[in-house]
N, C-alpha and C positions, 0 to 999 in steps of 0.2 A: 157251592151247591146246595140245591135244599136239602131240607134231612124234617123224617118224622119222631116226634118221641109221643109215649103214653102220661097224662094228667089227666084226675080226678073223674076217671073212667071214661074219657074222653081222648082221640087224636088227635094233636098237634100237628101244623106248619110248621117251620122255620123254613125263612129265603130271604131272597131278599130282591124289592119291585121296581118297578120301574123308571125309579126316581134314584136307588141304589144304595136303600133303606133298607135295614134288615128288619122284617115282622113275623112277628108268632102269630096264627088264629087258629083259632080249634074247627073241628070239621064233624060233618055227622058221618065219618066212614065207619062201618059196623068194623072192619082188619083191617089188619097194617097195612097188606097190599092195595086197599082202597085207599087209603091215608097215601102210599107212594106213590098212585096213577095220578092225584089231586096234585097232589107236590109238583109231581113232571108237566102237569097240565100248567100251574102257576109261575114255574119258571120260563117255559117256553111261552106264555104270553108275557114275562116280565121282559126278555130278553127283546121282544117283537116294540116293546114300548119303548127299549135302551136306544132301539135304532130309529126310530121314527116311525113301522111303520103302521103301529097302533096307536091311539090315543090313550092317555091317563086321564081317567075321571077324575075329576077334580072341581070342588064346586067353582075353584077360583079360576078355573080354565075357563067356564063358561063367559067368558070377557071376549067381546069378539077383534076380530083385527082392523078393526078400522079405527077403536076403543083406542088400541095399542098402536097405531096411525098419528093420533091424535095427539097419544104423550111423547111421540117422538117429535110432532113438529112440535111441541113445546117447550122440549127440556134440548131438544137438538137443531131440525130441521130449520127455525126459524134464525137460526143462527150464523146460518152456512150463508160465506159470500154469494150462492149462486142459489138460486131457487129452482134451477131447473129440473131436479128430484121428485123434489115435494108435487109438481103440476104432470111430471111423467106417473109418478105411482098414486095421482090422483087419478088421472084418467083411465089407468091399464089395472090396478090393484082392487083400488075401492068397490069400483066400479060393478068388477068378477066376485073378489072374494070378500069386501070388506066388510058386508052383515051377516061374515061365516062366522061359529065361534070358535076360537082357536083348536079344541078338538075337534072340529072338522075341517079345517086346514089341515089335511096328512102330507105324509111323502106321495103319494098317489097323485093327491089333489094338485099338486103343486106340479108335480110333473104332468097334467094334464093341464094344468091351467101353459105353460110354459111351450108346451107341446103347439097347443092353439095360437098362442099370439107370434111363435115360429111361421105361419104361415105369413104374417103382416107384415113384422118385425125384422128388424138384422139379426142376425147374431149375436154383436155387438150387444145390442139394448135386451135383447131376452134376458143377455148375462147379468144387465144392469136389472131386472126386476127378478132376479133368483139374486142375486146383492141386498138391492133394500127388503126382500122375502127373511133370507139369512138375521140382516141385521133389526127388523120389528120381533123375531122371537127371541134374539138374545137381550132385547129391553124385556120383554116379557120375562127372560127367563130372570135376570137381575131383580126386578119389579116384584117377584115370585107371583107374579102371572100362571107361568107355565115349569112344571116339573120333570117334564120329560129332558128327552133330550130335540134340538133343532130339528124337524124336517127338512127344511131348506139346503142345510147344512147336506143329509142325504144324498140329495141330487146333481147330477152331474153338471159340469156346466157345458154350454154348447159350443161346439167347434168352431172357433171364428178362421175364416181365410185370411191369410197374411196376404198387405196388399201394399204395393211399392208406391209411397207419394210419389205425385208428380210435383215437379218444381220448374223456374225458368231457367234454360241456359244461359251461360254465359254472355253467348254473344243477340241473345233475348231480350234480356235487363235493361240494355239501353233503349232498346228501341219501346218496350213499352213504357216508360219511363217519356219517351218523348210524345208517344198516343195519347197518355191522361191527362186527362183537362189540368188546365196548370193551376186548380188552388188544392188539388188533390196531390198533385205529384210531388210534395215535403211528403208527407203522409207515408205514401209507398216508399220511398228511397228510404223513409226514416227504418221501414220494418225490411225492407231488404238490409240495408247493411247492419243491423242491430241484431234482428231476429226474435222483435219484439211482438208479444203475441197482441191482440188486436187491444183485448181490457186496458191492457201496458201503455200504448201508446195513446189510447185516449184521453185517460187520465194524468198523461205527465203533464207537465205544469213549468214553465219559463225556468223557476226556480232549482228545476232540475237538471236545468243542463248549462255549462260552464263552458262557452266558448272558449275562454283564454287558456284554461288547462285540457281543455279539450275530452273532456268528459262528460256524460249522461248517466245519472241518476236513477235508475229503473226501482222504485218502490211504494207503488200502489198498483191495485187493478178493480176493473168494473165498480170503482166507487167506496173499495175497499180499502184500508190503510196498508194490507199486507198485497204482496203478489201470492202467484199458484202457489210457489214456492214457500211461502210463507217468511223471507229474508226481502233486505234489498241488497243491489248489488250496483256496484260501479262501473261503468264500461267505458273504454276509449271511444272514440269520434275518428270516424277515415275521416279522412282529406276532402273526400267528394262529395262526404254528407255533411261539412260546414255550411255551403252556400243554402245548403234544401232547408237546412235548422235556422239560423240565418233569416232564410223571408219568412221560415214559419212564426218566426217570433215579432218579426218587425209588423206582419198584417191580422194576426190574431190582436181582437179589442178585447181579450181577456190575461189572465192568469195561467188558463190552459194552452199550450203550443197547436195543438189541432181540434179548434173548438168546431161549431156550428155557424153557418153564417152572421144568426145571433150574442156568440159568446159563450155560446153554453155546452155544456158535456154532447156531443155527440150519446142519440140513441144506442142503448145496448143492441137494435136488430138492425142497424144501417148498412143496406147494403151494398157491400164493400167489394164484395165478391162481382158482384153486377155491374159495377166499376172497373174492376181487373178484368173483367173476361170483354167487356166493350172496346179495353185499349189493346187486348188481345189480338182481337177479329183487327180493328183501324193498325193494327201493327203486322196483320200479315199472316198470324200466327194463327194455323186453323186447323183440324183433321180435314175438313171437306167443307161443304155447301150445303143449304138447306135453297131448293127451288118452288116457292111459294106466288100461287095466283091467288091475287085478293079480289076478283069479280066474282060479288057474292052469290052464291049458294054452287059455287065450282069447287070451291076446297081441294084444288090437285097442289101437292105438295109429295115430292122427292127430293131425297138424298143424291147430291152427286161431289163428283171428286174435281169439278173444279169449277168458279162459276162468272161461265162465258154466260152472256146476255141471251135468252131466248124464248121461244115464245111456246104457252100451255096448248099442250094436243088436244084439249079438249075446247079449247072457247078461242082460239089465237091470241089469247092479249099475253102483252109484255108479261114474263114470270119476274116476282121482285128476289133477288139472290140474295141470304141470308149466310155471313162465316157460322163456322162451329168453331169456337175456340178449343182448348184443348180443358181439359174439370179442373182447371188450377184454381183452387181456394185462396181468400186471402193470408189464411192460417199456410198455405204451402209460400210462400212468401218464406216462412220460417224454414223452412225444407230448403228452400232457395240460400238460402244464409249458409247451413251448415253442408249441405250438399257441395256448394262450390266452393267453400274454404277446404273439405278432405279433397277435393280433386284438384285443389292448385296445392294439396300434400302439406298441409296447416298440419300441425300435430293433433293428435287428439284431443291430449289434453287442455291443449288450447283452446278446441272445438265447445267444451264441454265446459267452461270458463265462459264464454261465449254465450252461450244459450241459457247457460245456469243449470244445467242438469247437477245431481247429485251423485250419480252412480255415473262413470262415464261408458258404461254399457249401455245403458239407456243409447246416448248420442250414438253410438256406434250401430246399434239396431236397428232405429229406428231411423235416420241418417243419413246413416252410410253404407246407400245403396249407391251403386254407378251405374252409367247409361251402356249402352250398349259396342259405344267408338272405345269406352275404356277396357269392357272386358275383349273385346278385339285385338287392343293393344298390347294385352299382357298376354293371350292366347299366340301371338303371333313371337313371343320373345323366345316360346321352344321351338328354334330354330337346329335341325337335324340336316348337319350337311355333308354331302355323301363323301365315302371315304376311300371311294374307287372298288372296294369287294363290293361281289357279287352277294344278293341280298340271301340269305339263312333260306334252304326251303325245309317247306313243315314234314316232319317226322311220321305215318302214314303207320 
């Protein structure tokens, strides 16, 4: 708490500033009451600075947010396995806030920035921006470029609606595998049987597979020598997966198990999701049909529940019918692995090891969703057979 005292015929204030340091300053106050008023004002200002509501004016805080972004990239970002966060920050943060001095990037400024981004970005993406701003200010604090509290830390996270991840049902898996192009089938079969991530599977080498011992080693991802979890794991190979892996190994022209046509590693942005959804349509796993008129300048398009052939109501031309698959991503094959194992009553601890999660709660929370049929079977177990007595009447 701030206090005042008399020294050398002047009133002095002893208070704690916004950085948490105790300071003594002289005033021009004529009376003790005036000095106490000034002390309360300084105390209030320091409190707002400590909460990140007001900036702390320090010569070093004229450093811009863009300069801190450069420090982050040089010392930390360039060493990450993925450059996604840097590209995301450059596109959204630097363009709007990069030229501002740190003292100008206040809590209110950040809240306004994130609120505007929420109009075009998903809540999870907005939280990624908030997290990166918090990360940047932490670096500024550690480097002595910012002496106040982290303003991004004072900003509340956006609420992220919980979504149920879609997956392939057990009866759909063989249909999808049969509908896939022959060259792609081993890759998708491996994803379903192992729960492997895209980057892990594209980096899989022949030396990682031992068909004699029926084991597969997941030890690298996205051209890095570590996986997302930062460790290598040895998984068993399911009996049904063996012929798929044998085919992939025999047909691969390089050390990679699933290379491109020239034997090189497939691109990070390879459209495996597009391949999957085409196979789903071919297998008849759709939510509806899009009827489109291909006549120039007609533009008729309508979603229908059936795929029966019909004519355009505008120009009488036969409509092109396109199936609409469920929104299943390639990563959802990992959800398929986990969910089908859990539905088969495989112990959660075993599923956790297959997915290589460090915490069983992650496995349960993300992948333990059951479909409506499972819930229907569960509630139907509540069977209350009549006892022969009449129901109790409500007492009014």
